[in-house]
N, C-alpha and C positions, 0 to 999 in steps of 0.2 A: 115804467118798469126798469129796474137796474139789473144789469147782467155783469157778473164777475167773469173775467177772462184771464186765463193763465198765460203769461207771456214769458218765454225764455229768451235770454240775451242772444242777439245775432242769429235769430231763427226765423226764416221766411215763413215756415208753416204757422208759427205763432201769429205773425202779422196777417196771415190768411184767416186765422181763427178770430182775430179782431174784427175783420170784415163781416163774418157770420154774426158775431155778437152785436155789431152795430145794426143789423137787420132786425134784432129782437128788442132793442131798447137802448137806454143810456148805458154806456160802457164804463166799467171801473176795472182797470187793469192791475194785476199784481204779478210780481215775480218772486221767486223763492230762492233764498241763499242758504248755503250750508250743505252738509253731506246729504247725498241723495238717499232718501228713505221714503219710499212711496206711501206707506201707511201714515207716517207722520206728516208728510206733505199734504196728503188728502185731508187729514184732520185740521191742518192750518187753513186750508182753503174753505172748509166747511165753517169754521169759526169766523173767518173773515167775511164770508158771503152772507151769513145770516140766513134769510129766507129767499135770497136772490137765486136766479138761474145761474148755472156755471157752464162755461164753454172752455174747451181746451184745444190745443193743436192736434192735428192728426198724425203726430209722430209716435214712435214706440213709447216714449216717456209720457207724452200727453195722454195717450189711450190707457196706459197703465195707471196713472194717477187718477184719472176720471173713473176708472173701474173700481179703484179703492174707495173713492167718494161715493159711488153708487152702492157699494157693499155696506159702507158704514151708515148710510142714510136709508138703506133698504128701498132704493128707488131705481127705476129703469134707466139705463144709459143708451142713448142713440149715438152710435159711432159712425164715422165717415159720412156725415150729413152734407148734402149739397144744397139744400134749401129748407127753410123753416117757415111755416105759415100757421100761426096760432099754436094749436096742439098737434098739428100735422107736420111731418117732416118727409123729405125725400132723402134717401141715403144709398150709398153704393154697397153692393154685395158682390161676392164672387170676383174679387179683384177689379171691380169697376165695370164688369160686363153686364150687370143687372142693376136696375134702379128700383128700389123698393119704396112704395108709398106706405107710410105707417102713421099711427096715431099714438101719442104719448098719454097714457092713462095715469097722470100724476099732476100734482099742483105745481111742481117745479120741473124745469127742463135741465137735464145733464147731457151735454152734446160735445162731440169732437168734430172738427171740420175736416171733410175729405181733402186729402192733399191735392193742391192745384185746382180745386173746384172754385176757388175764390181769388180775386185779385188781392195782392198784399196791401194792407192798409199802411199808412204812415205809422211810425213807431210811437205808441202812446206814452204818456208819463205814467209810470207804474209804481205802485206802492211796493215796498220790500217786506216780505215776511221771512222771519228767521225762527222756524219751529224748533222746539226742544225735541231732539231725536231720542234721547234716553236709551232705553233698551230695544228700540225698534230695529228691525232688520234694515241694514243700510249697505250701500255700495262703498267699499273701502278703497278700491283701486280700479282704474280703467286702463287696460293695456290696449293701445291702438294697434291695429294691424300694420305690419311693415309693408307699405305700398311701394316703397322705393321712390316716391315722388308725390304726385298729386293724387288725392283720394278720389274715389268714385263720387262721393257726395258733393265734392267741391269742384270737380272738373267741368270746364266749359265745353270740352269735347270728350266723348267716350267712344272708343272703338271696341266693339263687343263681338265675340265669336260664339257660334253654336256648334252643333254636331257636324255641320259641313266643313269645319276647319280640319277635322280628320284626326288630329293628335295633339298632344301637348307641344310638340316641335312645330306644328303648324301655326302656333300663335306668334312665332317670331316675326312674321310679316305684319301682324297686327300691332305688335309692340313697336316695331320700327315706325309705322304710320302714326301711332299715338304719340311717340316721342317727338316726331317732327311737328305735330300739331299741338304740342305741349298739353296733351290730354292723358286720360287714364284708360287702362284696358279692363274690360268687363267680360262676362260670359253668361251663358244660360245655365239652367239647372242640370241639364243633361251632361254638360261639360264637367261640372264639379262631381256629379255622380260617377263619371268615368275616371275621375282622379287626374284630369288634365290640368285643372286650375284649382286653387284653394277656394273654400266657401266665401272668403272675404271678397272675392272677385265677382260673386254671383249677383246679377241684376234681376229683380223680379219681386213677386209677392212675398216670397220667403227669403229674399236677399235684400240688396240695397235698392231703394227707390231713388232714381236719379232725375236731375232736371237740367241737363246741359243745354248749351245753345245748339249743339249738333250731336246726334246719336247715330253712329254708323253700325248697323247690324249686319254682320258677315256670316252667312251660312246659318242663320237663325230662322226657324220655321214660323215663329210668331204665336206661340201658345199663350193662352189667356193669362197664365201666371206671369209670363215674361212681360207682356204688354202692360200689366198692372204696374210694373216697376219703371216704365219709361213714359208714362202719361205726362210727366212734367217737361219732357224734352220739347224744345221750341221747334226743331226740325229733325226729321228722321230720314236717313238715307239707308235703304235696304239693298244688299247685294246677295243674290241667291240664284242658283242655276235652275230652280223650279219655278216656272212662271205662275204656278197655282199656289205658291206659298202664301199662307195667311198674312205674313208680315207685310206684304204689298198692300193689303187693305188699310194699313195704318201709316204707310210711308208717304212722305212728301216728295221723295225722289227715289226712283227704282232703277236698279241695274240688274238685268237678267244675264247671268253668265258665271263663269268659274272664278270664285273669289281668289284662288291662288294665282290667277292671271291679272285680275282687275285691281286688287289691293296693291301689288307691286307697281302696277302701271300708274296708279294714283300717286304713290310715293315718288316714283321717278319724275312724274310731271311736276310735282311740287318742288322737288329739288332743282329741276331745270328752271322753273320760274324764279326761285329764290337764289339761284346761282351757287348752290351748295353741292 
């Protein structure tokens, strides 16, 4: 069986999708060039795939394109898949807190790989598709948020704050630590709802999904939606004055105490060690 997999350049989630595709059969990778037009790109995938199964990355774009593929073919789409066995799949629901066992009632499989559920494959040789966009709805411009430095998606260290930070001014100590670690500052949804930080800083199911080497959660309770956004972090350090906080169930390292004392202490110790 041949499986067509959509691969986007320099995208780790695409390489994870390749791993899922390899578990289904012989992989044929394609990448698409040109203006982003989901419907047109989906049509190009369908034409290229023929009767083959199609797998996409578990990114916003990958899920959107595969949804268009499913709509055009009138077939079911299984998103956020963690394992595929014949016509049965396991997939994540509710931000990864629930695993669903499902059966696909179709002759073809349309799947997206759950982020960070698979090891990234080596980059395959991909065919290039250049679909005719024509009158299709397309993205004409992408304006990147002004992060003032390293973006959340690319940062190797993320220092993130929640309700426990207390105010927008309280993020100053997190910004100092992040700058010292050459990282980015993130936040929980309650922070953006309070207007302390812009939505572009939000980490979680409805924000940015991050995969840093180290995620430092300061004053974050650990709601399901937030944890869904940090599953890709290699190590998680939680700082919270509530010993019963849910975040500690997911942490590799835990510090119970006042973040307004602990974060500056970490910063001071780092400066001492570095002689700055």
